[in-house]
C-alpha positions, 0 to 999 in steps of 0.5 A: 500499499502507498501512503502520502503524508504531510507536515511542516517544519518551523520556518527557520533556515538553521533548524531546517538544515539541522533537520535535513542533517539528521535525515542524511543518516537516521539512527539505526534503531529508527530505521529498524523500527520503521521496517519492523512496522511493515514500512518497505520504503519511505521518502521525504521531500521538502519545499520551503518548510513543507514536508511530504512523505511517501510510504510503501508498506506491506500487508501487515502495516497499520497506523495503529500498530505503528503508533503502538510500537512507537509508544513502546520504544524508548529510542523512538520516543527520544527521536520523536521528541528531538524531531518535534524541535524542528517540526510544527503541526499543520493548521488543520491538525488535532492536538498531538497529531504530527504527520497527516495522511493526505487524500489522493485526488488524482491518479494517471 
């Protein structure tokens, strides 16, 4: 399955540069947690301070399971807290929401 998600970064060039540096080589435990949740591939794109993520998942993936695995993993929690230094919720996000699932409106 393919999913597209969006999130904003704080509009600060220094913070954006730091965020990108972290993503040049994510922590091994973070990569392991992503893969163990059933995410086969993940790409993040940026324009300005807007992020766009594409995830390809296997048949075992669910957002609920991923959230549960993340909540149980202290290293993922450290990573998420660190990333929140750079990220900011989209205006339509509910409290506590980060990456928001996008709706596909066209396919060719």
